[in-house]
C-alpha positions as CSV (number, residue, x, y, z in Angstrom):
1,M,-11.5,226.9,-40.6
2,T,-14.1,229.4,-39.1
3,H,-16.9,227.9,-37.3
4,K,-19.9,230.1,-36.9
5,H,-21.3,228.3,-33.5
6,T,-18.6,226.6,-30.8
7,N,-20.0,225.2,-27.7
8,N,-18.3,223.7,-24.5
9,L,-17.4,220.2,-26.3
10,I,-14.4,222.0,-27.3
11,H,-12.9,221.0,-24.7
12,E,-13.3,217.5,-24.4
13,S,-11.4,215.0,-26.6
14,S,-14.0,212.4,-27.4
15,P,-14.4,211.9,-31.5
16,Y,-17.8,211.5,-30.9
17,L,-18.3,214.7,-28.8
18,L,-15.7,217.2,-31.1
19,Q,-18.4,216.1,-33.8
20,H,-21.2,218.0,-32.0
21,A,-18.7,220.9,-31.0
22,H,-19.5,223.1,-33.4
23,N,-23.6,222.6,-33.4
24,P,-25.5,225.7,-32.5
25,V,-27.1,223.9,-29.2
26,H,-25.3,224.5,-26.1
27,W,-24.2,221.4,-25.5
28,E,-22.1,220.4,-22.3
29,A,-20.2,217.4,-21.1
30,W,-21.7,215.2,-18.3
31,S,-20.5,216.4,-14.8
32,Q,-22.0,216.4,-11.5
33,D,-21.0,220.2,-11.2
34,L,-23.3,220.8,-14.2
35,M,-26.5,218.2,-12.1
36,A,-26.0,221.0,-9.6
37,R,-26.4,223.7,-11.8
38,A,-29.8,222.3,-13.1
39,K,-31.0,221.7,-9.5
40,R,-29.9,225.2,-8.8
41,E,-32.0,226.8,-11.9
42,N,-34.9,224.1,-11.4
43,K,-34.0,223.6,-15.1
44,L,-34.8,220.3,-17.6
45,V,-31.8,218.4,-18.5
46,L,-31.9,217.4,-22.2
47,V,-29.1,214.1,-22.4
48,S,-28.5,212.2,-25.7
49,I,-26.3,209.8,-25.8
50,G,-24.5,208.1,-29.1
51,Y,-21.0,207.4,-30.4
52,A,-18.8,208.0,-33.5
53,A,-19.4,205.2,-35.5
54,C,-23.4,205.3,-35.0
55,H,-25.2,206.1,-38.2
56,W,-28.2,207.6,-36.9
57,C,-26.5,209.4,-34.4
58,H,-25.0,211.3,-37.6
59,V,-28.8,211.1,-38.6
60,M,-30.1,213.1,-36.2
61,E,-27.2,215.5,-35.8
62,H,-27.2,216.4,-39.3
63,E,-31.9,216.7,-39.3
64,C,-31.9,218.1,-35.7
65,F,-28.7,219.3,-33.7
66,E,-27.3,221.5,-36.7
67,D,-30.3,223.1,-37.0
68,E,-30.7,226.6,-35.4
69,T,-34.6,226.4,-34.8
70,V,-34.2,223.2,-33.5
71,A,-31.4,224.4,-31.3
72,D,-33.3,227.6,-29.7
73,V,-35.4,225.5,-28.8
74,M,-33.6,222.9,-26.9
75,N,-31.3,225.7,-25.7
76,E,-34.3,227.7,-24.1
77,H,-36.2,225.0,-22.1
78,F,-33.3,222.4,-21.3
79,I,-29.9,222.4,-20.2
80,C,-28.4,219.4,-22.8
81,I,-25.9,217.2,-21.9
82,K,-24.1,214.9,-24.9
83,I,-22.2,212.1,-23.7
84,D,-20.4,209.0,-25.9
85,R,-21.9,206.0,-24.3
86,E,-18.4,204.4,-25.0
87,E,-16.6,207.0,-22.8
88,R,-19.9,206.8,-20.0
89,P,-21.3,203.1,-20.1
90,D,-22.2,203.6,-16.6
91,I,-24.5,206.5,-17.1
92,D,-25.9,204.8,-20.8
93,H,-26.8,201.8,-18.8
94,I,-28.9,203.6,-16.5
95,Y,-30.6,205.5,-19.5
96,M,-31.1,202.7,-21.7
97,D,-33.1,200.5,-19.0
98,A,-35.1,203.3,-18.4
99,L,-36.0,203.9,-22.4
100,Q,-36.6,200.2,-22.5
101,M,-38.9,200.9,-19.6
102,M,-40.5,203.1,-21.4
103,T,-40.9,202.2,-24.9
104,G,-40.0,198.4,-24.9
105,S,-37.0,199.1,-27.0
106,G,-33.9,200.6,-27.1
107,G,-30.9,202.3,-29.4
108,W,-28.6,204.6,-30.6
109,P,-28.8,208.2,-30.6
110,L,-30.4,207.5,-26.8
111,N,-32.5,210.6,-26.0
112,V,-34.0,211.3,-22.6
113,V,-35.2,214.3,-20.8
114,T,-34.6,214.4,-17.2
115,L,-35.6,216.2,-13.7
116,P,-32.9,218.5,-12.4
117,D,-31.6,215.8,-10.7
118,G,-31.0,213.2,-13.6
119,R,-34.2,211.4,-13.1
120,P,-35.6,210.5,-16.2
121,F,-39.3,210.6,-17.3
122,W,-39.4,210.6,-21.4
123,G,-37.1,208.7,-24.2
124,A,-36.7,208.1,-27.6
125,T,-34.1,206.9,-29.7
126,Y,-33.7,208.9,-33.8
127,V,-36.5,211.3,-33.6
128,K,-37.4,213.3,-36.8
129,K,-36.9,217.4,-37.2
130,Q,-40.3,218.6,-36.7
131,D,-41.4,215.2,-34.3
132,W,-38.5,216.6,-32.0
133,I,-39.1,220.7,-31.6
134,T,-43.0,219.2,-30.8
135,V,-42.2,216.7,-28.3
136,L,-39.5,219.1,-26.5
137,Q,-41.9,222.2,-26.6
138,Q,-44.5,219.4,-25.2
139,L,-42.4,218.4,-22.6
140,A,-41.1,221.8,-21.1
141,D,-44.4,223.2,-21.1
142,L,-45.7,219.9,-19.2
143,Y,-42.9,220.3,-16.6
144,Q,-44.1,224.0,-16.2
145,K,-47.9,223.6,-15.7
146,E,-48.0,220.1,-13.8
147,P,-44.7,219.5,-11.8
148,K,-45.6,217.2,-9.5
149,K,-47.3,214.8,-12.0
150,V,-44.0,215.0,-14.0
151,I,-41.9,214.2,-10.8
152,A,-44.5,211.4,-9.8
153,Y,-43.8,209.5,-13.1
154,A,-39.8,210.1,-13.0
155,E,-39.8,208.9,-9.3
156,N,-42.0,205.6,-10.1
157,L,-39.6,204.7,-12.8
158,A,-36.2,205.5,-10.9
159,E,-37.7,202.9,-8.9
160,G,-38.7,200.5,-11.3
161,I,-34.6,201.5,-12.8
162,R,-33.0,200.1,-9.4
163,T,-35.6,197.4,-8.7
164,I,-34.6,195.2,-12.3
165,N,-31.3,195.8,-11.3
166,L,-31.5,193.9,-7.9
167,V,-29.6,190.9,-7.5
168,E,-30.5,188.6,-4.2
169,K,-27.7,186.6,-2.4
170,N,-28.8,183.2,-2.9
171,E,-27.0,180.8,-0.4
172,G,-26.6,176.7,-0.3
173,A,-28.9,176.2,-3.7
174,P,-27.1,173.4,-5.5
175,I,-25.0,174.4,-8.2
176,F,-26.8,174.7,-11.7
177,S,-26.8,170.5,-13.1
178,M,-25.2,169.0,-16.2
179,E,-29.3,167.8,-16.9
180,Q,-30.4,171.8,-16.4
181,L,-27.8,173.0,-18.6
182,D,-28.6,170.1,-20.9
183,E,-31.9,171.2,-21.0
184,A,-31.6,175.3,-21.0
185,I,-29.3,174.6,-24.4
186,V,-32.4,172.5,-26.1
187,Q,-34.4,175.4,-25.5
188,W,-31.7,178.1,-26.7
189,S,-31.5,175.8,-29.6
190,S,-35.0,176.5,-30.9
191,Y,-33.6,179.6,-32.1
192,F,-30.6,178.7,-34.2
193,D,-30.9,178.8,-38.0
194,T,-28.9,175.6,-38.7
195,F,-28.7,176.6,-42.7
196,L,-27.4,180.4,-42.2
197,G,-26.0,180.2,-38.7
198,G,-26.4,182.7,-36.1
199,H,-30.3,182.6,-34.9
200,K,-33.4,182.6,-37.1
201,R,-33.8,186.9,-37.6
202,A,-32.8,190.2,-39.0
203,P,-30.6,191.6,-38.2
204,K,-27.8,189.2,-37.2
205,F,-25.1,189.5,-34.5
206,M,-22.2,187.6,-34.3
207,M,-22.4,186.9,-30.3
208,P,-18.8,185.7,-30.0
209,C,-19.6,185.2,-26.4
210,N,-22.2,182.9,-27.2
211,L,-20.6,181.0,-29.9
212,D,-17.2,180.6,-27.6
213,F,-19.6,179.0,-24.7
214,L,-21.2,176.8,-27.6
215,L,-18.5,175.6,-29.1
216,H,-16.8,174.6,-25.4
217,Y,-20.1,172.8,-24.9
218,A,-20.1,170.6,-27.8
219,T,-16.4,170.0,-28.1
220,I,-16.5,168.6,-23.9
221,G,-19.7,166.8,-24.7
222,N,-18.7,166.0,-28.4
223,D,-22.1,167.4,-28.8
224,Q,-21.8,167.0,-33.3
225,A,-25.2,169.0,-33.6
226,I,-24.0,171.9,-31.9
227,K,-20.6,171.5,-33.5
228,D,-22.2,172.3,-37.1
229,Y,-24.1,174.9,-35.8
230,V,-20.7,176.5,-34.3
231,N,-18.9,176.1,-38.1
232,V,-22.1,176.6,-39.8
233,T,-22.2,180.1,-38.4
234,L,-18.1,180.9,-38.2
235,T,-18.0,180.1,-42.0
236,R,-20.7,182.1,-43.0
237,M,-20.0,185.1,-41.1
238,A,-16.5,184.9,-42.6
239,N,-17.9,183.9,-45.9
240,G,-20.2,186.8,-45.6
241,G,-20.5,190.4,-46.6
242,I,-20.1,191.0,-42.6
243,F,-16.2,190.0,-43.2
244,D,-14.2,192.8,-44.8
245,H,-12.6,190.6,-47.6
246,I,-10.5,193.0,-49.0
247,G,-9.2,194.8,-46.1
248,G,-10.3,192.3,-43.0
249,G,-11.8,192.9,-40.2
250,F,-15.6,192.3,-38.8
251,S,-18.3,195.2,-39.0
252,R,-20.8,195.4,-36.1
253,Y,-23.9,193.4,-37.4
254,A,-25.4,192.6,-40.8
255,V,-29.0,193.9,-41.5
256,D,-30.0,190.9,-43.4
257,T,-30.3,187.2,-42.2
258,K,-27.7,185.4,-44.6
259,W,-24.9,187.9,-42.8
260,H,-24.3,189.5,-46.5
261,V,-24.9,193.4,-45.9
262,P,-23.3,194.9,-42.6
263,H,-23.8,198.0,-40.8
264,F,-20.6,198.7,-41.8
265,E,-18.8,200.2,-38.4
266,K,-15.9,197.9,-37.3
267,M,-15.7,198.1,-33.8
268,L,-12.5,197.0,-31.5
269,Y,-14.6,195.1,-29.2
270,D,-16.0,192.8,-31.7
271,N,-12.3,192.4,-33.8
272,G,-10.9,191.7,-30.9
273,Q,-13.6,188.6,-29.6
274,M,-13.7,187.3,-32.8
275,V,-10.1,187.0,-33.1
276,S,-10.3,185.0,-29.8
277,L,-13.3,182.7,-31.1
278,Y,-11.9,182.2,-34.7
279,A,-8.4,181.0,-33.1
280,Q,-10.5,178.8,-30.4
281,A,-12.2,177.2,-33.6
282,Y,-9.1,177.0,-35.5
283,A,-7.4,174.5,-32.9
284,T,-10.5,172.3,-32.7
285,T,-11.1,172.1,-36.4
286,K,-8.0,172.9,-38.2
287,K,-10.3,174.4,-41.0
288,T,-8.0,177.1,-42.6
289,L,-10.9,179.5,-43.6
290,Y,-10.5,180.2,-39.5
291,K,-6.5,180.5,-39.5
292,K,-7.5,183.1,-42.2
293,T,-10.1,184.8,-40.7
294,V,-7.9,185.3,-37.6
295,K,-4.8,186.5,-39.7
296,E,-6.8,189.2,-41.9
297,T,-8.5,190.5,-38.8
298,I,-5.3,190.9,-36.9
299,D,-3.9,192.7,-39.8
300,F,-7.0,195.0,-40.3
301,I,-6.4,196.1,-36.4
302,T,-2.7,196.8,-36.7
303,T,-3.2,198.7,-39.7
304,E,-6.5,201.0,-38.8
305,L,-6.9,200.6,-35.2
306,M,-3.5,200.3,-34.1
307,A,-1.7,203.6,-32.1
308,P,2.2,204.0,-32.8
309,N,2.9,203.3,-28.4
310,Y,0.6,200.1,-29.3
311,G,-2.7,200.7,-27.7
312,F,-5.9,200.3,-29.8
313,Y,-8.1,202.7,-31.0
314,S,-12.2,202.1,-31.0
315,S,-13.5,202.2,-33.6
316,L,-14.4,203.1,-37.8
317,D,-17.6,204.7,-38.6
318,A,-20.0,203.2,-40.6
319,D,-20.2,206.5,-43.3
320,S,-17.4,208.0,-45.6
321,L,-17.5,210.6,-47.8
322,N,-18.5,209.3,-51.5
323,T,-17.9,210.7,-54.8
324,E,-20.2,214.0,-54.3
325,N,-18.1,214.5,-51.0
326,K,-21.6,213.5,-49.1
327,L,-21.4,211.1,-45.6
328,E,-22.8,208.0,-46.9
329,E,-23.2,204.3,-45.0
330,G,-20.8,202.2,-46.9
331,A,-19.1,203.9,-49.3
332,Y,-16.0,203.2,-48.7
333,Y,-16.7,199.4,-49.0
334,V,-19.0,198.6,-51.7
335,W,-18.2,198.0,-55.5
336,T,-19.9,198.5,-58.7
337,V,-20.0,196.5,-61.9
338,P,-18.0,199.1,-64.1
339,E,-15.3,199.7,-61.8
340,L,-14.5,195.8,-60.9
341,E,-14.5,194.8,-64.7
342,N,-12.5,198.4,-65.4
343,L,-9.8,197.6,-62.3
344,L,-9.7,193.6,-62.8
345,G,-10.0,192.9,-66.3
346,D,-10.0,189.7,-67.6
347,Q,-9.8,188.2,-63.7
348,F,-13.1,190.1,-63.3
349,K,-15.1,186.7,-64.5
350,I,-13.4,184.2,-61.9
351,F,-13.7,187.1,-59.3
352,K,-17.6,187.8,-60.3
353,D,-18.0,184.1,-59.4
354,Y,-16.2,184.0,-56.2
355,Y,-17.9,186.9,-54.3
356,N,-21.3,186.9,-56.2
357,I,-21.2,190.4,-58.1
358,N,-24.8,188.9,-59.1
359,D,-28.3,189.0,-57.6
360,Y,-27.2,187.4,-54.6
361,G,-24.2,190.0,-53.6
362,H,-26.2,193.1,-54.8
363,W,-27.0,195.5,-52.2
364,E,-28.3,198.7,-53.6
365,H,-28.7,201.3,-56.7
366,G,-26.1,199.1,-58.5
367,N,-23.9,198.1,-55.0
368,Y,-22.3,195.4,-54.6
369,V,-21.1,193.7,-50.9
370,L,-19.2,190.8,-51.4
371,I,-20.0,187.7,-50.3
372,K,-18.8,184.1,-50.9
373,D,-20.6,181.0,-51.1
374,A,-19.6,178.4,-53.6
375,P,-17.2,176.3,-52.6
376,D,-13.7,177.1,-54.0
377,K,-13.6,173.2,-56.2
378,E,-17.0,174.3,-57.6
379,I,-15.3,178.0,-58.7
380,A,-12.4,176.6,-60.1
381,A,-14.1,173.7,-62.1
382,K,-16.3,176.1,-63.7
383,H,-13.1,178.3,-64.8
384,T,-11.0,175.1,-65.5
385,I,-8.4,175.9,-63.2
386,T,-7.0,174.6,-60.3
387,I,-8.1,175.7,-56.2
388,A,-4.0,177.1,-56.1
389,Q,-4.8,179.0,-59.1
390,L,-7.9,180.3,-58.2
391,N,-6.8,181.2,-54.9
392,A,-3.8,182.9,-56.6
393,T,-6.0,184.6,-58.2
394,I,-8.4,185.9,-55.6
395,E,-5.5,187.5,-53.9
396,A,-4.0,189.0,-56.5
397,C,-7.4,190.4,-57.0
398,K,-8.4,191.5,-53.3
399,D,-4.4,193.2,-53.0
400,F,-5.0,195.1,-56.4
401,L,-8.7,196.3,-55.1
402,K,-7.3,197.5,-51.7
403,K,-4.8,199.5,-53.0
404,E,-7.4,201.2,-55.2
405,R,-9.6,201.5,-52.6
406,K,-7.1,203.4,-50.3
407,K,-7.4,205.9,-52.8
408,R,-11.2,206.6,-51.7
409,N,-12.1,208.6,-48.5
410,R,-11.4,206.8,-45.4
411,P,-14.0,206.3,-42.8
412,R,-13.8,208.7,-39.8
413,L,-11.4,207.1,-37.2
414,D,-12.5,207.3,-33.4
415,D,-9.2,207.4,-31.7
416,K,-10.0,207.3,-28.6
417,I,-8.6,204.3,-26.3
418,L,-10.5,202.2,-24.4
419,T,-8.7,200.2,-21.2
420,S,-11.7,197.4,-21.5
421,W,-11.7,197.5,-25.1
422,N,-7.8,196.9,-25.2
423,G,-8.1,193.9,-22.7
424,L,-10.4,192.2,-25.3
425,M,-8.2,192.7,-28.5
426,L,-5.0,191.8,-25.9
427,K,-6.9,188.9,-25.3
428,G,-7.6,188.0,-28.8
429,L,-3.7,188.2,-29.7
430,V,-2.9,185.8,-26.9
431,D,-5.3,183.0,-27.9
432,A,-3.9,183.6,-32.0
433,Y,-0.3,183.1,-30.9
434,R,-1.5,180.2,-28.7
435,Y,-3.6,178.7,-31.4
436,L,-1.8,179.5,-34.1
437,Q,1.6,179.4,-32.7
438,N,2.9,182.8,-34.8
439,D,5.6,184.6,-32.6
440,D,4.2,188.2,-34.1
441,Y,1.0,188.1,-32.3
442,L,2.8,187.1,-29.0
443,D,5.4,189.9,-29.4
444,L,2.1,192.5,-30.3
445,A,0.2,191.2,-27.3
446,V,2.8,192.2,-24.5
447,K,3.9,195.4,-26.5
448,N,-0.2,195.9,-26.3
449,A,-0.3,194.6,-22.1
450,N,2.7,197.0,-21.4
451,F,1.3,200.2,-22.8
452,I,-2.0,199.6,-20.6
453,L,-0.1,199.0,-17.5
454,N,2.3,201.9,-18.3
455,H,-0.3,204.4,-19.5
456,L,-3.5,203.2,-18.0
457,T,-3.0,202.3,-14.4
458,N,-3.7,205.1,-11.8
459,E,-1.5,206.3,-8.9
460,E,-3.4,204.0,-6.6
461,G,-3.3,201.2,-8.5
462,G,-6.2,201.1,-10.4
463,L,-7.0,201.7,-14.4
464,F,-8.5,204.5,-16.3
465,H,-11.2,204.1,-18.3
466,N,-9.7,206.3,-21.7
467,H,-6.5,207.4,-23.1
468,K,-6.6,210.2,-25.6
469,N,-3.4,212.5,-26.6
470,G,-1.4,211.2,-23.6
471,T,-4.0,211.9,-20.6
472,S,-6.7,209.3,-19.6
473,S,-9.8,211.2,-17.3
474,I,-12.1,208.8,-16.5
475,N,-12.3,206.2,-13.9
476,G,-11.7,203.1,-14.8
477,F,-15.4,200.4,-14.5
478,L,-15.5,197.0,-13.9
479,E,-15.0,196.4,-17.5
480,D,-11.8,197.6,-17.6
481,Y,-10.3,196.0,-14.5
482,V,-11.8,192.5,-15.9
483,S,-11.5,192.6,-19.7
484,V,-7.1,193.6,-18.5
485,I,-7.4,190.9,-15.6
486,E,-8.1,188.0,-17.7
487,A,-5.9,188.8,-20.8
488,L,-2.7,189.0,-18.5
489,F,-3.8,185.8,-16.9
490,A,-3.6,184.4,-20.6
491,L,-0.7,186.2,-21.3
492,Y,1.0,184.7,-18.1
493,E,-0.2,181.0,-19.4
494,V,1.2,181.3,-22.5
495,T,4.8,183.2,-21.5
496,F,5.4,181.6,-17.7
497,D,6.2,185.4,-16.8
498,E,4.9,186.1,-13.1
499,H,5.2,189.6,-14.1
500,W,1.7,189.3,-16.0
501,L,-0.1,186.9,-13.0
502,L,1.0,189.2,-10.3
503,K,-0.3,192.1,-12.1
504,A,-3.7,190.2,-12.3
505,K,-4.1,189.4,-9.1
506,E,-3.2,193.0,-7.8
507,L,-6.0,194.2,-10.1
508,L,-8.3,191.7,-8.8
509,D,-7.7,192.2,-5.3
510,F,-8.0,196.6,-6.2
511,C,-11.5,195.0,-7.3
512,I,-12.1,193.5,-4.5
513,T,-11.8,196.2,-2.0
514,N,-13.6,198.8,-4.5
515,F,-16.5,197.2,-5.9
516,Y,-17.4,194.6,-4.4
517,D,-20.8,194.7,-3.0
518,E,-21.1,192.7,0.6
519,E,-25.0,192.5,-0.4
520,S,-25.5,190.5,-3.3
521,A,-22.1,189.0,-3.5
522,L,-21.6,190.7,-7.4
523,F,-19.6,193.6,-8.0
524,F,-20.7,197.3,-8.9
525,F,-20.2,198.2,-12.1
526,T,-18.5,201.7,-11.0
527,A,-16.2,201.9,-8.0
528,K,-18.0,202.5,-4.2
529,S,-16.1,205.9,-4.7
530,D,-17.4,207.1,-7.8
531,A,-20.4,209.3,-8.1
532,Y,-23.9,207.4,-9.5
533,V,-27.2,208.9,-11.1
534,I,-30.3,206.9,-9.2
535,R,-28.1,202.9,-9.2
536,R,-24.9,201.8,-8.7
537,T,-25.6,199.0,-11.4
538,L,-24.9,195.8,-11.3
539,E,-23.9,194.3,-14.7
540,V,-24.5,190.5,-15.2
541,A,-26.6,189.9,-18.5
542,D,-24.4,189.0,-21.2
543,N,-24.3,190.3,-24.4
544,V,-22.8,191.4,-27.2
545,I,-19.4,191.8,-25.2
546,P,-20.2,189.6,-21.7
547,A,-21.2,191.0,-18.5
548,S,-18.5,192.6,-16.3
549,N,-19.3,190.3,-13.5
550,S,-19.7,187.3,-15.3
551,I,-15.8,188.1,-16.5
552,M,-15.2,188.7,-12.8
553,A,-16.2,185.4,-12.1
554,H,-13.9,183.5,-14.8
555,C,-10.8,185.0,-13.4
556,L,-12.0,184.8,-9.8
557,F,-12.5,180.6,-10.6
558,K,-9.0,180.3,-12.8
559,I,-6.4,182.6,-10.5
560,G,-8.2,180.8,-7.1
561,K,-6.8,178.0,-8.8
562,L,-3.5,179.4,-8.3
563,F,-3.9,180.9,-5.1
564,P,-6.5,179.0,-3.3
565,I,-5.8,180.4,0.5
566,E,-7.1,183.5,-1.3
567,G,-10.9,182.4,-1.3
568,Y,-11.1,183.9,-4.9
569,G,-13.2,180.5,-6.1
570,D,-15.5,180.9,-3.1
571,L,-16.2,184.4,-4.6
572,A,-16.7,182.7,-8.1
573,Q,-18.9,179.9,-6.7
574,Q,-21.4,182.3,-4.4
575,M,-21.8,185.1,-7.7
576,L,-22.5,182.1,-10.1
577,L,-25.5,180.7,-7.4
578,N,-26.6,184.3,-7.4
579,V,-27.1,184.7,-11.0
580,Q,-28.6,180.9,-11.9
581,E,-31.7,180.8,-11.8
582,N,-31.7,183.2,-15.0
583,F,-30.2,180.8,-16.6
584,T,-33.0,178.3,-17.9
585,K,-35.2,180.9,-19.2
586,N,-32.5,182.4,-20.7
587,A,-29.2,180.3,-21.3
588,Q,-28.3,182.9,-24.1
589,G,-28.7,185.7,-22.4
590,H,-26.2,184.2,-19.7
591,A,-24.1,182.5,-22.2
592,N,-20.4,183.4,-20.3
593,W,-21.6,181.8,-16.6
594,L,-22.5,178.9,-18.8
595,H,-18.3,178.6,-18.6
596,L,-18.3,177.9,-15.3
597,V,-21.2,175.2,-15.0
598,L,-18.8,173.2,-17.5
599,Y,-15.6,174.2,-14.8
600,H,-17.8,173.1,-11.7
601,Q,-19.9,169.9,-12.8
602,L,-16.8,168.8,-15.2
603,N,-13.4,167.5,-14.4
604,F,-11.4,170.7,-14.2
605,Y,-7.0,170.4,-14.8
606,E,-4.3,172.9,-13.6
607,I,-1.3,171.9,-15.6
608,A,1.6,172.3,-14.1
609,I,5.1,172.1,-16.2
610,V,8.5,172.6,-14.7
611,G,11.4,172.2,-16.1
612,D,14.6,173.4,-18.8
613,E,11.4,173.0,-21.3
614,S,9.1,174.0,-19.8
615,D,8.2,177.2,-22.3
616,A,8.6,174.4,-25.3
617,R,6.5,172.3,-23.4
618,A,3.7,174.7,-22.7
619,K,3.5,176.2,-26.7
620,E,3.0,172.5,-27.9
621,L,0.3,171.6,-25.4
622,N,-1.3,175.1,-25.8
623,A,-2.0,174.7,-29.3
624,H,-4.5,172.0,-28.1
625,Y,-8.2,173.4,-27.2
626,L,-8.3,172.7,-23.5
627,P,-11.3,174.6,-22.2
628,Q,-11.4,172.9,-18.9
629,A,-7.4,173.5,-17.7
630,L,-5.2,176.1,-16.9
631,V,-1.6,175.8,-17.8
632,A,1.2,176.9,-15.2
633,G,4.8,176.5,-15.0
634,S,8.2,177.7,-14.7
635,N,12.0,177.1,-15.6
636,I,13.6,177.6,-12.3
637,P,13.8,175.5,-9.5
638,T,12.2,178.0,-6.6
639,N,8.6,179.3,-7.4
640,D,6.4,181.0,-4.9
641,L,3.0,179.4,-6.6
642,L,1.9,176.1,-4.2
643,L,1.1,174.4,-7.8
644,L,4.7,174.8,-8.8
645,Q,6.4,174.3,-5.0
646,N,9.1,171.2,-4.7
647,R,8.1,169.7,-9.1
648,F,11.4,171.0,-10.4
649,V,13.8,168.0,-11.7
650,E,17.4,169.0,-12.7
651,G,17.8,167.7,-16.5
652,A,13.8,166.9,-17.3
653,T,10.5,169.0,-17.5
654,P,7.8,166.7,-16.0
655,I,4.1,167.9,-16.2
656,Y,1.8,167.9,-13.8
657,I,-2.3,167.3,-14.2
658,C,-3.9,168.4,-11.2
659,Q,-6.8,169.0,-9.8
660,E,-7.9,171.4,-6.6
661,G,-4.0,171.1,-6.0
662,S,-4.0,166.8,-6.1
663,C,-1.7,166.0,-8.9
664,K,-1.6,162.6,-10.6
665,L,1.9,161.0,-11.1
666,P,4.1,163.3,-14.1
667,V,4.4,162.7,-17.3
668,H,6.7,164.3,-19.8
669,T,5.5,164.4,-23.2
670,I,2.5,166.3,-24.3
671,E,0.5,163.1,-26.3
672,E,1.2,161.3,-22.4
673,T,-0.6,164.8,-20.8
674,L,-3.4,164.4,-23.2
675,L,-4.2,160.3,-22.7
676,Q,-3.6,160.9,-18.7
677,M,-7.2,163.6,-18.9
678,S,-8.8,162.0,-21.4
679,A,-8.5,158.7,-19.2
680,I,-9.4,161.2,-15.8
681,S,-12.4,162.0,-18.2
682,E,-13.3,158.6,-18.5
683,D,-13.1,157.4,-15.0
């Protein structure tokens, strides 16, 4: 196919950047050389950031960036840079902060105009064609006529960008107390939608990080109200349209309050975390829906997002080609009544009631998004069939519709592989194995872990951030390291293969050398040797993905229990002290940090299992949800880990419950182990 226009993005590997390679805009990819050129030419820089699955990014591309009139304005006045936010989260952090400071809100596409040195002075998200032309002409004219005014504003904004990211080292303060934590949860709970789940608002994001903490908090404290809220939310999401009932997997968020109509893109990072969350929830409740959700989500990942080498791709687009060969949001996923009647025949009546092919399930223009809200027993009773017959009918319908749906144009795949998101998915697979006891999940986890270590590491012992077509081009960010470290540690806990533990420790030490900031006692998002714009970010607030610093604190705390002389635990505690003043006013924005409050304020156990049957005992123990414990073990007499030394007994498999290396007398069954832990907690 011949194209009228081709720009320098044609040399990139990111599917998002390649989507723009034939725009008439003279797009360039981000580079330090390009910024140096902007300074030499004293030319303003227009930075536009998006990602492949972003619906409004596609809309703005079609309306603006594919238009030659718009391109002429952009090319004349600006050096135009396109950035895939998933490839360069470091740059996205800076300009998203700038946008929020300038406008009070954020989103993608993220468009900023900067001075030649990268300091921004204007920003917006989606802008209509004529408005875009007008504002760009005005900005170029302003810079030409009143450069001092523009530079002064950019200087003030840059100072604000630096200031909002400062974190002071907080030495000597007591750790956030349980009383303070309880009060913070009460305040947070005022936002809970106890009927529909999530928060009382639309759109609704799944926020697995928040639900993960609340599950931990409610289970440890036996808080029935929080347990009920978590259960309602998990149930509503799994039954809602945000979950793909035909193909499995979760979309990024729902545009309404009842989790019905999703913004249809499916992201690896969401699904990896949701697998972990539902697996843990299954361990605490044994609710069949949760187990089914884990299975169907992993089925989606392996079918749609897994590379032949067992790496995982990034996302599926929200848009796909409809019957008129035009890109349309959700076209791949929605159904009309005539379609379903024709395809399902006599089974349509049951399917219709089960998935609300009615006013409740209607989206727009005669399209329906499947959503379940009635109990199985109610549907079965209405149709005078058994629950087993109902389930068999629904599964047969789903299988048939899945085959039919494959005949449609599939959503576009973003086939770049990101290290951080693969770490989240690896952790999901480990948790799925741990709590569902399915050996296939462990096999897949090991294959993915080997892929990460064989293909995403560099010669210096560090990690790359990205991988495409056999090559990696971007140095790893803190998020890459911590997600992989956490996943490898979890893999050690279920296998007792020290290869995973030692590799996790090796990467942890690499981070301390290359990312640690003495002044704040936190970790920079970018390595100290890598270039940055305006500031070197300290990522602290948890969001749809936990902050890289909060995951790091988890890793330091847990690995520090097995390597106590390294001082990891002290680093984790100092990190907690540095951010804890935010917990009272914004607990939901620091949910992953709050686990550490529970670790410090309540009993935390190191469980050592040593002997011939250590693997079998560990598998049995790991099926229980024990968020206040880590598990280590070995089936050989000698071991370098202090926790395991001198504990091997020939012909037996003793289990030791320890705290800070001090252990109780050994027990020999999982029942005794759980009873001993319970007795310690009651003391």
